[in-house]
All heavy atoms as a GROMACS GRO file, in nm:
protein
  602
    1MET      N    1   7.390   8.070   6.750
    1MET     CA    2   7.531   8.040   6.766
    1MET      C    3   7.608   8.059   6.632
    1MET      O    4   7.560   8.025   6.532
    1MET     CB    5   7.556   7.898   6.818
    1MET     CG    6   7.520   7.874   6.959
    1MET     SD    7   7.556   7.709   7.006
    1MET     CE    8   7.390   7.645   7.008
    2VAL      N    9   7.720   8.114   6.644
    2VAL     CA   10   7.803   8.135   6.528
    2VAL      C   11   7.942   8.084   6.554
    2VAL      O   12   8.002   8.111   6.655
    2VAL     CB   13   7.813   8.282   6.492
    2VAL    CG1   14   7.900   8.309   6.373
    2VAL    CG2   15   7.675   8.342   6.465
    3PHE      N   16   7.992   7.994   6.468
    3PHE     CA   17   8.129   7.952   6.478
    3PHE      C   18   8.203   8.012   6.360
    3PHE      O   19   8.172   7.995   6.243
    3PHE     CB   20   8.135   7.796   6.459
    3PHE     CG   21   8.072   7.727   6.583
    3PHE    CD1   22   7.941   7.683   6.582
    3PHE    CD2   23   8.149   7.703   6.700
    3PHE    CE1   24   7.890   7.622   6.690
    3PHE    CE2   25   8.092   7.642   6.807
    3PHE     CZ   26   7.961   7.598   6.804
    4GLY      N   27   8.308   8.093   6.397
    4GLY     CA   28   8.380   8.168   6.295
    4GLY      C   29   8.504   8.091   6.248
    4GLY      O   30   8.540   7.986   6.299
    5GLN      N   31   8.575   8.150   6.156
    5GLN     CA   32   8.695   8.099   6.107
    5GLN      C   33   8.806   8.097   6.202
    5GLN      O   34   8.902   8.016   6.196
    5GLN     CB   35   8.737   8.178   5.976
    5GLN     CG   36   8.643   8.168   5.868
    5GLN     CD   37   8.681   8.258   5.748
    5GLN    OE1   38   8.756   8.362   5.777
    5GLN    NE2   39   8.634   8.236   5.630
    6ASN      N   40   8.807   8.183   6.302
    6ASN     CA   41   8.911   8.192   6.401
    6ASN      C   42   8.881   8.120   6.527
    6ASN      O   43   8.921   8.164   6.636
    6ASN     CB   44   8.944   8.335   6.431
    6ASN     CG   45   8.994   8.404   6.305
    6ASN    OD1   46   9.067   8.349   6.224
    6ASN    ND2   47   8.959   8.532   6.286
    7SER      N   48   8.802   8.014   6.526
    7SER     CA   49   8.770   7.936   6.641
    7SER      C   50   8.707   8.024   6.747
    7SER      O   51   8.741   8.023   6.864
    7SER     CB   52   8.893   7.865   6.701
    7SER     OG   53   8.951   7.789   6.606
    8VAL      N   54   8.598   8.093   6.708
    8VAL     CA   55   8.527   8.182   6.803
    8VAL      C   56   8.385   8.125   6.817
    8VAL      O   57   8.317   8.084   6.725
    8VAL     CB   58   8.516   8.321   6.734
    8VAL    CG1   59   8.423   8.403   6.822
    8VAL    CG2   60   8.649   8.388   6.732
    9PHE      N   61   8.336   8.118   6.944
    9PHE     CA   62   8.198   8.080   6.972
    9PHE      C   63   8.128   8.205   7.023
    9PHE      O   64   8.176   8.275   7.109
    9PHE     CB   65   8.204   7.981   7.088
    9PHE     CG   66   8.067   7.943   7.140
    9PHE    CD1   67   7.980   7.863   7.068
    9PHE    CD2   68   8.029   7.992   7.261
    9PHE    CE1   69   7.855   7.828   7.119
    9PHE    CE2   70   7.908   7.960   7.312
    9PHE     CZ   71   7.819   7.878   7.242
   10GLU      N   72   8.013   8.237   6.953
   10GLU     CA   73   7.939   8.357   6.990
   10GLU      C   74   7.790   8.316   7.013
   10GLU      O   75   7.731   8.243   6.934
   10GLU     CB   76   7.949   8.455   6.874
   10GLU     CG   77   7.933   8.604   6.916
   10GLU     CD   78   7.970   8.692   6.797
   10GLU    OE1   79   7.882   8.713   6.714
   10GLU    OE2   80   8.086   8.739   6.792
   11ILE      N   81   7.732   8.375   7.114
   11ILE     CA   82   7.591   8.353   7.139
   11ILE      C   83   7.524   8.479   7.190
   11ILE      O   84   7.597   8.561   7.254
   11ILE     CB   85   7.570   8.233   7.245
   11ILE    CG1   86   7.424   8.194   7.256
   11ILE    CG2   87   7.628   8.272   7.379
   11ILE    CD1   88   7.404   8.066   7.327
   12SER      N   89   7.399   8.500   7.166
   12SER     CA   90   7.333   8.620   7.216
   12SER      C   91   7.203   8.583   7.290
   12SER      O   92   7.143   8.480   7.267
   12SER     CB   93   7.304   8.720   7.100
   12SER     OG   94   7.206   8.667   7.017
   13ASN      N   95   7.159   8.675   7.372
   13ASN     CA   96   7.043   8.654   7.449
   13ASN      C   97   6.974   8.794   7.482
   13ASN      O   98   7.043   8.889   7.506
   13ASN     CB   99   7.076   8.583   7.584
   13ASN     CG  100   6.960   8.519   7.647
   13ASN    OD1  101   6.845   8.515   7.597
   13ASN    ND2  102   6.982   8.461   7.760
   14ASP      N  103   6.836   8.798   7.486
   14ASP     CA  104   6.775   8.921   7.522
   14ASP      C  105   6.803   8.948   7.672
   14ASP      O  106   6.814   8.858   7.754
   14ASP     CB  107   6.621   8.904   7.504
   14ASP     CG  108   6.583   8.890   7.355
   14ASP    OD1  109   6.647   8.953   7.274
   14ASP    OD2  110   6.485   8.813   7.326
   15THR      N  111   6.805   9.078   7.700
   15THR     CA  112   6.833   9.125   7.839
   15THR      C  113   6.778   9.259   7.862
   15THR      O  114   6.755   9.336   7.767
   15THR     CB  115   6.984   9.123   7.868
   15THR    OG1  116   7.010   9.147   8.007
   15THR    CG2  117   7.062   9.225   7.782
   16THR      N  118   6.763   9.294   7.992
   16THR     CA  119   6.729   9.428   8.029
   16THR      C  120   6.838   9.490   8.113
   16THR      O  121   6.825   9.602   8.169
   16THR     CB  122   6.596   9.431   8.116
   16THR    OG1  123   6.611   9.347   8.228
   16THR    CG2  124   6.473   9.381   8.035
   17ILE      N  125   6.956   9.423   8.122
   17ILE     CA  126   7.067   9.479   8.191
   17ILE      C  127   7.119   9.602   8.122
   17ILE      O  128   7.132   9.605   8.001
   17ILE     CB  129   7.185   9.372   8.204
   17ILE    CG1  130   7.137   9.255   8.284
   17ILE    CG2  131   7.308   9.428   8.260
   17ILE    CD1  132   7.236   9.141   8.287
   18ALA      N  133   7.144   9.712   8.196
   18ALA     CA  134   7.187   9.831   8.131
   18ALA      C  135   7.341   9.841   8.138
   18ALA      O  136   7.395   9.911   8.052
   18ALA     CB  137   7.126   9.946   8.211
   19ASP      N  138   7.406   9.781   8.232
   19ASP     CA  139   7.545   9.781   8.248
   19ASP      C  140   7.607   9.643   8.271
   19ASP      O  141   7.568   9.582   8.366
   19ASP     CB  142   7.586   9.874   8.368
   19ASP     CG  143   7.734   9.882   8.392
   19ASP    OD1  144   7.816   9.848   8.300
   19ASP    OD2  145   7.769   9.923   8.503
   20ILE      N  146   7.690   9.597   8.177
   20ILE     CA  147   7.740   9.463   8.194
   20ILE      C  148   7.877   9.454   8.252
   20ILE      O  149   7.933   9.344   8.256
   20ILE     CB  150   7.744   9.387   8.055
   20ILE    CG1  151   7.833   9.454   7.957
   20ILE    CG2  152   7.601   9.376   8.002
   20ILE    CD1  153   7.858   9.373   7.832
   21SER      N  154   7.927   9.554   8.306
   21SER     CA  155   8.061   9.563   8.364
   21SER      C  156   8.081   9.467   8.478
   21SER      O  157   8.187   9.427   8.511
   21SER     CB  158   8.105   9.700   8.401
   21SER     OG  159   8.022   9.747   8.513
   22ARG      N  160   7.963   9.430   8.546
   22ARG     CA  161   7.973   9.350   8.671
   22ARG      C  162   7.933   9.202   8.646
   22ARG      O  163   7.944   9.127   8.742
   22ARG     CB  164   7.891   9.408   8.779
   22ARG     CG  165   7.944   9.539   8.826
   22ARG     CD  166   7.855   9.603   8.930
   22ARG     NE  167   7.813   9.506   9.035
   22ARG     CZ  168   7.707   9.524   9.110
   22ARG    NH1  169   7.638   9.631   9.110
   22ARG    NH2  170   7.676   9.428   9.201
   23ILE      N  171   7.903   9.162   8.529
   23ILE     CA  172   7.844   9.030   8.506
   23ILE      C  173   7.939   8.921   8.534
   23ILE      O  174   7.889   8.806   8.555
   23ILE     CB  175   7.781   9.011   8.367
   23ILE    CG1  176   7.891   9.018   8.261
   23ILE    CG2  177   7.666   9.113   8.348
   23ILE    CD1  178   7.839   8.972   8.121
   24TRP      N  179   8.067   8.937   8.528
   24TRP     CA  180   8.168   8.838   8.550
   24TRP      C  181   8.193   8.819   8.701
   24TRP      O  182   8.265   8.723   8.740
   24TRP     CB  183   8.294   8.869   8.481
   24TRP     CG  184   8.278   8.892   8.332
   24TRP    CD1  185   8.295   9.005   8.270
   24TRP    CD2  186   8.240   8.800   8.231
   24TRP    NE1  187   8.263   8.996   8.130
   24TRP    CE2  188   8.234   8.857   8.110
   24TRP    CE3  189   8.209   8.659   8.242
   24TRP    CZ2  190   8.199   8.794   7.996
   24TRP    CZ3  191   8.174   8.596   8.122
   24TRP    CH2  192   8.169   8.664   8.002
   25GLN      N  193   8.148   8.901   8.794
   25GLN     CA  194   8.168   8.897   8.933
   25GLN      C  195   8.084   8.779   8.995
   25GLN      O  196   7.965   8.765   8.961
   25GLN     CB  197   8.128   9.023   9.004
   25GLN     CG  198   8.217   9.140   8.962
   25GLN     CD  199   8.172   9.272   9.031
   25GLN    OE1  200   8.075   9.275   9.102
   25GLN    NE2  201   8.246   9.377   9.004
   26PRO      N  202   8.139   8.695   9.076
   26PRO     CA  203   8.061   8.591   9.142
   26PRO      C  204   7.939   8.650   9.216
   26PRO      O  205   7.948   8.753   9.282
   26PRO     CB  206   8.162   8.527   9.242
   26PRO     CG  207   8.294   8.563   9.189
   26PRO     CD  208   8.283   8.695   9.123
   27PHE      N  209   7.829   8.584   9.214
   27PHE     CA  210   7.706   8.607   9.276
   27PHE      C  211   7.630   8.731   9.226
   27PHE      O  212   7.533   8.772   9.289
   27PHE     CB  213   7.726   8.622   9.439
   27PHE     CG  214   7.791   8.498   9.502
   27PHE    CD1  215   7.930   8.500   9.532
   27PHE    CD2  216   7.723   8.379   9.508
   27PHE    CE1  217   7.987   8.388   9.587
   27PHE    CE2  218   7.787   8.267   9.552
   27PHE     CZ  219   7.914   8.273   9.601
   28TYR      N  220   7.675   8.790   9.119
   28TYR     CA  221   7.603   8.902   9.067
   28TYR      C  222   7.489   8.852   8.981
   28TYR      O  223   7.503   8.775   8.896
   28TYR     CB  224   7.698   8.992   8.975
   28TYR     CG  225   7.622   9.102   8.911
   28TYR    CD1  226   7.583   9.214   8.983
   28TYR    CD2  227   7.595   9.094   8.773
   28TYR    CE1  228   7.513   9.315   8.922
   28TYR    CE2  229   7.530   9.207   8.715
   28TYR     CZ  230   7.486   9.314   8.787
   28TYR     OH  231   7.416   9.412   8.727
   29VAL      N  232   7.372   8.901   9.018
   29VAL     CA  233   7.246   8.872   8.932
   29VAL      C  234   7.198   9.007   8.886
   29VAL      O  235   7.155   9.091   8.964
   29VAL     CB  236   7.139   8.801   9.020
   29VAL    CG1  237   7.013   8.775   8.931
   29VAL    CG2  238   7.192   8.670   9.073
   30GLY      N  239   7.211   9.032   8.754
   30GLY     CA  240   7.187   9.161   8.698
   30GLY      C  241   7.045   9.210   8.685
   30GLY      O  242   7.017   9.332   8.688
   31GLU      N  243   6.954   9.117   8.680
   31GLU     CA  244   6.812   9.159   8.655
   31GLU      C  245   6.730   9.136   8.781
   31GLU      O  246   6.692   9.020   8.815
   31GLU     CB  247   6.755   9.085   8.539
   31GLU     CG  248   6.829   9.116   8.411
   31GLU     CD  249   6.768   9.050   8.290
   31GLU    OE1  250   6.642   9.049   8.279
   31GLU    OE2  251   6.842   8.999   8.203
   32SER      N  252   6.712   9.236   8.860
   32SER     CA  253   6.645   9.227   8.994
   32SER      C  254   6.502   9.189   8.977
   32SER      O  255   6.438   9.149   9.071
   32SER     CB  256   6.659   9.357   9.070
   32SER     OG  257   6.602   9.467   9.000
   33SER      N  258   6.442   9.208   8.858
   33SER     CA  259   6.301   9.182   8.835
   33SER      C  260   6.272   9.024   8.826
   33SER      O  261   6.164   8.984   8.832
   33SER     CB  262   6.250   9.247   8.713
   33SER     OG  263   6.318   9.192   8.596
   34ARG      N  264   6.384   8.949   8.813
   34ARG     CA  265   6.364   8.806   8.799
   34ARG      C  266   6.324   8.746   8.929
   34ARG      O  267   6.363   8.781   9.035
   34ARG     CB  268   6.491   8.741   8.752
   34ARG     CG  269   6.526   8.776   8.610
   34ARG     CD  270   6.619   8.685   8.552
   34ARG     NE  271   6.649   8.730   8.412
   34ARG     CZ  272   6.685   8.645   8.318
   34ARG    NH1  273   6.686   8.519   8.341
   34ARG    NH2  274   6.705   8.689   8.200
   35ASP      N  275   6.234   8.643   8.917
   35ASP     CA  276   6.184   8.571   9.037
   35ASP      C  277   6.304   8.489   9.092
   35ASP      O  278   6.366   8.416   9.031
   35ASP     CB  279   6.078   8.470   8.988
   35ASP     CG  280   6.014   8.399   9.105
   35ASP    OD1  281   6.076   8.388   9.212
   35ASP    OD2  282   5.896   8.354   9.089
   36LYS      N  283   6.335   8.516   9.218
   36LYS     CA  284   6.446   8.451   9.282
   36LYS      C  285   6.438   8.304   9.288
   36LYS      O  286   6.532   8.234   9.307
   36LYS     CB  287   6.474   8.511   9.420
   36LYS     CG  288   6.505   8.655   9.419
   36LYS     CD  289   6.634   8.688   9.344
   36LYS     CE  290   6.663   8.832   9.344
   36LYS     NZ  291   6.761   8.870   9.243
   37ASN      N  292   6.311   8.252   9.279
   37ASN     CA  293   6.291   8.107   9.277
   37ASN      C  294   6.342   8.047   9.149
   37ASN      O  295   6.366   7.919   9.150
   37ASN     CB  296   6.148   8.073   9.297
   37ASN     CG  297   6.095   8.112   9.437
   37ASN    OD1  298   6.170   8.096   9.530
   37ASN    ND2  299   5.977   8.167   9.444
   38PHE      N  300   6.355   8.123   9.042
   38PHE     CA  301   6.391   8.065   8.913
   38PHE      C  302   6.525   8.117   8.864
   38PHE      O  303   6.587   8.063   8.773
   38PHE     CB  304   6.282   8.097   8.806
   38PHE     CG  305   6.150   8.032   8.839
   38PHE    CD1  306   6.044   8.113   8.889
   38PHE    CD2  307   6.135   7.896   8.831
   38PHE    CE1  308   5.928   8.055   8.916
   38PHE    CE2  309   6.011   7.835   8.857
   38PHE     CZ  310   5.906   7.917   8.899
   39SER      N  311   6.576   8.226   8.917
   39SER     CA  312   6.706   8.277   8.874
   39SER      C  313   6.820   8.204   8.934
   39SER      O  314   6.801   8.132   9.038
   39SER     CB  315   6.711   8.428   8.903
   39SER     OG  316   6.724   8.450   9.041
   40GLY      N  317   6.936   8.221   8.878
   40GLY     CA  318   7.052   8.148   8.926
   40GLY      C  319   7.117   8.213   9.047
   40GLY      O  320   7.069   8.307   9.106
   41THR      N  321   7.234   8.166   9.076
   41THR     CA  322   7.311   8.209   9.190
   41THR      C  323   7.413   8.319   9.158
   41THR      O  324   7.470   8.387   9.239
   41THR     CB  325   7.394   8.100   9.258
   41THR    OG1  326   7.482   8.046   9.155
   41THR    CG2  327   7.305   7.986   9.309
   42GLY      N  328   7.434   8.339   9.020
   42GLY     CA  329   7.529   8.439   8.981
   42GLY      C  330   7.665   8.378   8.969
   42GLY      O  331   7.763   8.458   8.966
   43LEU      N  332   7.679   8.244   8.968
   43LEU     CA  333   7.809   8.183   8.959
   43LEU      C  334   7.846   8.138   8.822
   43LEU      O  335   7.964   8.115   8.791
   43LEU     CB  336   7.819   8.063   9.058
   43LEU     CG  337   7.822   8.104   9.207
   43LEU    CD1  338   7.812   7.977   9.292
   43LEU    CD2  339   7.944   8.181   9.240
   44GLY      N  340   7.748   8.122   8.735
   44GLY     CA  341   7.777   8.068   8.605
   44GLY      C  342   7.871   8.143   8.520
   44GLY      O  343   7.971   8.088   8.465
   45LEU      N  344   7.858   8.272   8.503
   45LEU     CA  345   7.944   8.352   8.418
   45LEU      C  346   8.080   8.367   8.483
   45LEU      O  347   8.185   8.364   8.410
   45LEU     CB  348   7.882   8.491   8.385
   45LEU     CG  349   7.763   8.484   8.293
   45LEU    CD1  350   7.705   8.623   8.272
   45LEU    CD2  351   7.801   8.426   8.153
   46ALA      N  352   8.088   8.381   8.611
   46ALA     CA  353   8.212   8.390   8.679
   46ALA      C  354   8.290   8.255   8.662
   46ALA      O  355   8.416   8.259   8.639
   46ALA     CB  356   8.193   8.408   8.827
   47THR      N  357   8.223   8.148   8.663
   47THR     CA  358   8.286   8.020   8.637
   47THR      C  359   8.340   8.005   8.495
   47THR      O  360   8.451   7.961   8.472
   47THR     CB  361   8.191   7.902   8.672
   47THR    OG1  362   8.151   7.914   8.809
   47THR    CG2  363   8.255   7.767   8.650
   48VAL      N  364   8.253   8.049   8.400
   48VAL     CA  365   8.291   8.042   8.259
   48VAL      C  366   8.422   8.129   8.232
   48VAL      O  367   8.514   8.081   8.165
   48VAL     CB  368   8.180   8.091   8.169
   48VAL    CG1  369   8.227   8.119   8.020
   48VAL    CG2  370   8.063   7.989   8.169
   49LYS      N  371   8.423   8.250   8.290
   49LYS     CA  372   8.536   8.339   8.270
   49LYS      C  373   8.659   8.277   8.332
   49LYS      O  374   8.765   8.276   8.268
   49LYS     CB  375   8.510   8.474   8.326
   49LYS     CG  376   8.618   8.572   8.303
   49LYS     CD  377   8.587   8.714   8.347
   49LYS     CE  378   8.695   8.806   8.333
   49LYS     NZ  379   8.718   8.852   8.204
   50SER      N  380   8.652   8.226   8.450
   50SER     CA  381   8.767   8.169   8.519
   50SER      C  382   8.820   8.050   8.445
   50SER      O  383   8.941   8.044   8.418
   50SER     CB  384   8.730   8.126   8.660
   50SER     OG  385   8.833   8.072   8.725
   51PHE      N  386   8.736   7.956   8.401
   51PHE     CA  387   8.778   7.835   8.336
   51PHE      C  388   8.832   7.876   8.197
   51PHE      O  389   8.936   7.818   8.159
   51PHE     CB  390   8.654   7.742   8.318
   51PHE     CG  391   8.690   7.611   8.262
   51PHE    CD1  392   8.766   7.524   8.334
   51PHE    CD2  393   8.639   7.575   8.139
   51PHE    CE1  394   8.798   7.397   8.278
   51PHE    CE2  395   8.669   7.454   8.085
   51PHE     CZ  396   8.751   7.363   8.153
   52THR      N  397   8.776   7.964   8.125
   52THR     CA  398   8.822   8.008   7.990
   52THR      C  399   8.958   8.064   8.004
   52THR      O  400   9.051   8.031   7.928
   52THR     CB  401   8.725   8.107   7.935
   52THR    OG1  402   8.590   8.047   7.925
   52THR    CG2  403   8.768   8.145   7.790
   53GLU      N  404   8.979   8.160   8.097
   53GLU     CA  405   9.110   8.225   8.111
   53GLU      C  406   9.217   8.124   8.161
   53GLU      O  407   9.335   8.135   8.119
   53GLU     CB  408   9.098   8.346   8.206
   53GLU     CG  409   9.022   8.457   8.140
   53GLU     CD  410   8.997   8.577   8.231
   53GLU    OE1  411   9.019   8.567   8.354
   53GLU    OE2  412   8.960   8.685   8.170
   54GLN      N  413   9.180   8.028   8.246
   54GLN     CA  414   9.277   7.927   8.290
   54GLN      C  415   9.330   7.847   8.173
   54GLN      O  416   9.445   7.798   8.171
   54GLN     CB  417   9.211   7.840   8.397
   54GLN     CG  418   9.201   7.906   8.526
   54GLN     CD  419   9.137   7.807   8.635
   54GLN    OE1  420   9.158   7.689   8.623
   54GLN    NE2  421   9.060   7.869   8.720
   55LEU      N  422   9.250   7.828   8.071
   55LEU     CA  423   9.284   7.751   7.952
   55LEU      C  424   9.358   7.837   7.844
   55LEU      O  425   9.406   7.792   7.747
   55LEU     CB  426   9.162   7.694   7.892
   55LEU     CG  427   9.090   7.579   7.970
   55LEU    CD1  428   8.962   7.539   7.904
   55LEU    CD2  429   9.186   7.463   7.980
   56GLY      N  430   9.364   7.971   7.873
   56GLY     CA  431   9.445   8.056   7.790
   56GLY      C  432   9.365   8.126   7.681
   56GLY      O  433   9.423   8.182   7.593
   57TYR      N  434   9.231   8.117   7.692
   57TYR     CA  435   9.146   8.175   7.595
   57TYR      C  436   9.091   8.314   7.649
   57TYR      O  437   9.116   8.348   7.764
   57TYR     CB  438   9.030   8.080   7.556
   57TYR     CG  439   9.072   7.950   7.514
   57TYR    CD1  440   9.023   7.832   7.575
   57TYR    CD2  441   9.170   7.931   7.412
   57TYR    CE1  442   9.067   7.712   7.534
   57TYR    CE2  443   9.211   7.805   7.368
   57TYR     CZ  444   9.162   7.691   7.434
   57TYR     OH  445   9.200   7.570   7.395
   58SER      N  446   9.017   8.380   7.563
   58SER     CA  447   8.963   8.506   7.610
   58SER      C  448   8.804   8.502   7.590
   58SER      O  449   8.750   8.430   7.508
   58SER     CB  450   9.007   8.624   7.528
   58SER     OG  451   8.967   8.619   7.395
   59VAL      N  452   8.739   8.570   7.681
   59VAL     CA  453   8.589   8.585   7.683
   59VAL      C  454   8.547   8.728   7.691
   59VAL      O  455   8.614   8.808   7.760
   59VAL     CB  456   8.533   8.494   7.804
   59VAL    CG1  457   8.574   8.547   7.933
   59VAL    CG2  458   8.378   8.485   7.788
   60GLN      N  459   8.442   8.763   7.616
   60GLN     CA  460   8.403   8.900   7.616
   60GLN      C  461   8.247   8.905   7.619
   60GLN      O  462   8.182   8.800   7.582
   60GLN     CB  463   8.439   8.970   7.492
   60GLN     CG  464   8.592   8.971   7.465
   60GLN     CD  465   8.621   9.021   7.321
   60GLN    OE1  466   8.538   9.072   7.252
   60GLN    NE2  467   8.751   9.002   7.286
   61ALA      N  468   8.184   9.022   7.660
   61ALA     CA  469   8.042   9.033   7.653
   61ALA      C  470   8.024   9.178   7.616
   61ALA      O  471   8.091   9.270   7.649
   61ALA     CB  472   7.973   9.011   7.787
   62ARG      N  473   7.916   9.201   7.534
   62ARG     CA  474   7.878   9.341   7.492
   62ARG      C  475   7.733   9.349   7.485
   62ARG      O  476   7.659   9.248   7.459
   62ARG     CB  477   7.949   9.380   7.363
   62ARG     CG  478   7.901   9.310   7.243
   62ARG     CD  479   7.975   9.353   7.112
   62ARG     NE  480   7.941   9.267   7.003
   62ARG     CZ  481   7.830   9.282   6.928
   62ARG    NH1  482   7.746   9.373   6.951
   62ARG    NH2  483   7.810   9.199   6.824
   63LEU      N  484   7.677   9.470   7.498
   63LEU     CA  485   7.535   9.499   7.483
   63LEU      C  486   7.509   9.566   7.355
   63LEU      O  487   7.584   9.652   7.313
   63LEU     CB  488   7.490   9.590   7.594
   63LEU     CG  489   7.467   9.528   7.732
   63LEU    CD1  490   7.433   9.643   7.832
   63LEU    CD2  491   7.356   9.431   7.728
   64SER      N  492   7.403   9.531   7.288
   64SER     CA  493   7.365   9.594   7.160
   64SER      C  494   7.211   9.569   7.138
   64SER      O  495   7.169   9.459   7.129
   64SER     CB  496   7.448   9.538   7.045
   64SER     OG  497   7.403   9.603   6.923
   65ASN      N  498   7.138   9.676   7.130
   65ASN     CA  499   6.993   9.669   7.097
   65ASN      C  500   6.919   9.572   7.188
   65ASN      O  501   6.837   9.491   7.139
   65ASN     CB  502   6.972   9.636   6.948
   65ASN     CG  503   7.029   9.742   6.859
   65ASN    OD1  504   7.026   9.855   6.886
   65ASN    ND2  505   7.089   9.699   6.753
   66GLY      N  506   6.936   9.577   7.316
   66GLY     CA  507   6.864   9.494   7.411
   66GLY      C  508   6.909   9.353   7.412
   66GLY      O  509   6.843   9.266   7.472
   67LYS      N  510   7.025   9.320   7.356
   67LYS     CA  511   7.076   9.178   7.351
   67LYS      C  512   7.218   9.188   7.418
   67LYS      O  513   7.289   9.286   7.403
   67LYS     CB  514   7.087   9.125   7.215
   67LYS     CG  515   6.955   9.086   7.152
   67LYS     CD  516   6.978   9.013   7.029
   67LYS     CE  517   6.845   8.972   6.961
   67LYS     NZ  518   6.791   8.850   7.027
   68ILE      N  519   7.253   9.083   7.485
   68ILE     CA  520   7.391   9.062   7.536
   68ILE      C  521   7.456   8.957   7.451
   68ILE      O  522   7.401   8.856   7.426
   68ILE     CB  523   7.389   9.026   7.677
   68ILE    CG1  524   7.527   9.035   7.741
   68ILE    CG2  525   7.317   8.894   7.704
   68ILE    CD1  526   7.535   9.028   7.888
   69TYR      N  527   7.577   8.991   7.398
   69TYR     CA  528   7.649   8.902   7.312
   69TYR      C  529   7.769   8.854   7.391
   69TYR      O  530   7.849   8.933   7.445
   69TYR     CB  531   7.689   8.972   7.183
   69TYR     CG  532   7.575   9.017   7.096
   69TYR    CD1  533   7.510   9.131   7.113
   69TYR    CD2  534   7.530   8.925   6.989
   69TYR    CE1  535   7.404   9.162   7.029
   69TYR    CE2  536   7.423   8.961   6.915
   69TYR     CZ  537   7.360   9.081   6.930
   69TYR     OH  538   7.259   9.110   6.850
   70PHE      N  539   7.783   8.722   7.392
   70PHE     CA  540   7.904   8.664   7.455
   70PHE      C  541   7.990   8.602   7.348
   70PHE      O  542   7.944   8.544   7.252
   70PHE     CB  543   7.860   8.547   7.550
   70PHE     CG  544   7.775   8.591   7.661
   70PHE    CD1  545   7.639   8.588   7.658
   70PHE    CD2  546   7.836   8.646   7.775
   70PHE    CE1  547   7.564   8.630   7.767
   70PHE    CE2  548   7.761   8.689   7.885
   70PHE     CZ  549   7.625   8.683   7.886
   71LYS      N  550   8.124   8.622   7.367
   71LYS     CA  551   8.212   8.572   7.265
   71LYS      C  552   8.334   8.505   7.332
   71LYS      O  553   8.391   8.564   7.429
   71LYS     CB  554   8.269   8.687   7.182
   71LYS     CG  555   8.369   8.654   7.076
   71LYS     CD  556   8.412   8.773   6.993
   71LYS     CE  557   8.520   8.742   6.899
   71LYS     NZ  558   8.568   8.864   6.833
   72ILE      N  559   8.361   8.383   7.300
   72ILE     CA  560   8.481   8.314   7.348
   72ILE      C  561   8.570   8.289   7.228
   72ILE      O  562   8.538   8.228   7.131
   72ILE     CB  563   8.444   8.180   7.420
   72ILE    CG1  564   8.351   8.212   7.533
   72ILE    CG2  565   8.571   8.115   7.466
   72ILE    CD1  566   8.296   8.075   7.597
   73ASP      N  567   8.694   8.333   7.240
   73ASP     CA  568   8.796   8.314   7.138
   73ASP      C  569   8.886   8.207   7.174
   73ASP      O  570   8.957   8.214   7.281
   73ASP     CB  571   8.873   8.447   7.119
   73ASP     CG  572   8.966   8.446   6.999
   73ASP    OD1  573   8.990   8.331   6.944
   73ASP    OD2  574   9.016   8.548   6.961
   74PHE      N  575   8.891   8.091   7.098
   74PHE     CA  576   8.969   7.979   7.128
   74PHE      C  577   9.108   7.978   7.066
   74PHE      O  578   9.173   7.879   7.073
   74PHE     CB  579   8.891   7.853   7.088
   74PHE     CG  580   8.771   7.825   7.163
   74PHE    CD1  581   8.644   7.863   7.110
   74PHE    CD2  582   8.770   7.773   7.291
   74PHE    CE1  583   8.530   7.838   7.189
   74PHE    CE2  584   8.660   7.753   7.368
   74PHE     CZ  585   8.542   7.781   7.311
   75GLU      N  586   9.150   8.091   7.007
   75GLU     CA  587   9.277   8.102   6.950
   75GLU      C  588   9.381   8.126   7.065
   75GLU      O  589   9.360   8.196   7.153
   75GLU     CB  590   9.291   8.224   6.851
   75GLU     CG  591   9.214   8.199   6.731
   75GLU     CD  592   9.276   8.092   6.639
   75GLU    OE1  593   9.395   8.089   6.623
   75GLU    OE2  594   9.202   8.007   6.586
   76LEU      N  595   9.488   8.048   7.057
   76LEU     CA  596   9.595   8.074   7.157
   76LEU      C  597   9.698   8.167   7.113
   76LEU      O  598   9.726   8.179   6.994
   76LEU     CB  599   9.658   7.934   7.187
   76LEU     CG  600   9.570   7.835   7.263
   76LEU    CD1  601   9.642   7.699   7.284
   76LEU    CD2  602   9.536   7.892   7.401
   0.00000   0.00000   0.00000
């Protein structure tokens, strides 16, 4: 986790997702190889994005070298 000077929260995680354009959609589970008994419902990121935007902040995700990076900017 990185906390920047401009009130930014950033976290990264390993992934095999090739395209992150749909990760904010409700019920989207990007990695079909995951065991459905242990994977989520696909609601977590949609909830984060909705809640973040309702508070007036921005959220982003990007892929780089097999990692997905999430960034929430808390600047108004």
